[in-house]
C-alpha positions, 0 to 999 in steps of 0.5 A: 500499500505505501509502495503504491502510494509513493509511486502515485506521490512521485508521478504527481511530483513529476509533473509539477516538475519537482525531483525526488531526492534519494535518502542521501538527498541527491536527485534520482539520476534515471528520473532526472535524465529522463526528464531534462531529455523531455525538456530539451526534445521539447524545446528543440521541436518548439525552435524546429517548429517556429524555422519551420513556420517562419520559413513558409510564411516568408515570400519566395524568390523569384526565378531570375535565371532567364535574365541572368543569361540574357545579359550574359549573353549582351556581354558575350556579344559586346565582348566579341564586337569590342574585339573585332574593333580592336581588330580594326583598329590595329588594321588601320594603324598598320595602313596608316603607317603604310601609307606614310611609308609609301608617302615617303618613298613617293616624296623622295622619288620625286625629289630625286627626280626633280633633281635630275631635272634641275641639273639638266636645266642648269646643264641646258641654261649654261650651254645656252648662254654660250651660244645663240639660237638664231634664224638665218635673218638674225646675226650672231655676236661675236664671241657666241657660236650660232645655233640656226633655228626657225625664225618662230624658235629665233631668240634674236628677234622671235619671229619678226623682222630685226632690220626693221625694228633696229632702223626705227630705234635709230632713226628715233635717235636721230629725229629727236636729237637723243644720241645717248641710251642707256640699256641695263639688264639681260645678259652679256650674251644679249647685251652683245647681239644688241651692239650688233644690231643696232651698231650706228656711229652717231648713236652711243649705247651705254650698257650694263648686263645682269652679273656685271653691275656699275658702281653707284656712282657710275650708273648714276653717272650713266643715268645723268648722261643718258637721254633714255633708260632702259632697264631689260629683263633687269630683275638680276640687277642689285636693288640700290641699281636699279633704283638709281636707274628708275630715277631717271627722267625717261625710262622704260622696263621691258620684260621681252629678252627678245632684240625686237621687243627691246628696240621697239620699247627704246623707240618708243622711249626715245620719241616721247616727250 
């Protein structure tokens, strides 16, 4: 009877959480462990239940895998286009460098050709100074061999009558009493041709060729003595000498290199008022 009462009492005490002590005062291990495991199990079950409830209550994440795949494809496309542009840029750089090299090569070739042409022209100009390309109707000058050409290519008359032009010049000098004419400019060869074509003991030609300029004092003396001054292809004269000749009261400038042209201009200047 006592054992049954004790068992009922122990059961009731366990329900309210009171542990039965052994006679030595310690708790019953079998009963205590069982109670502890029960409490822990219930606490774990409670937490698991709360976690499951929270998970079930949270909204499900949206599926963005399709969007990510699309972005990946766009990135791949852009990288491919960028690579192609880089290749095109490198090709353009190579083309530019090649073009520059080609232009430099063309420029060097052009310079060499120009130098060759200038050398030939210089050689021709040197020979041209030593000979006279004249037609059968024109005289040559002492010391200058003649190369006979057609009248249209004659550097003396240019296809016109040199004798007629020379006669008009001499007549203009005699009629107007202007017997001293200064002719400055052109080359020694053409000055020699002029002396030969317009030779008359009554008319004095004071001549100065390019490259054999007189001193300023002598040039001024020619201007003071001359009745007329003709500047004939005189760009090669020094500026200070040109200034003196241009100060003459009766002066004309001729750019035509032929003798007929300078004789016609001289006739007009000598016959002017």
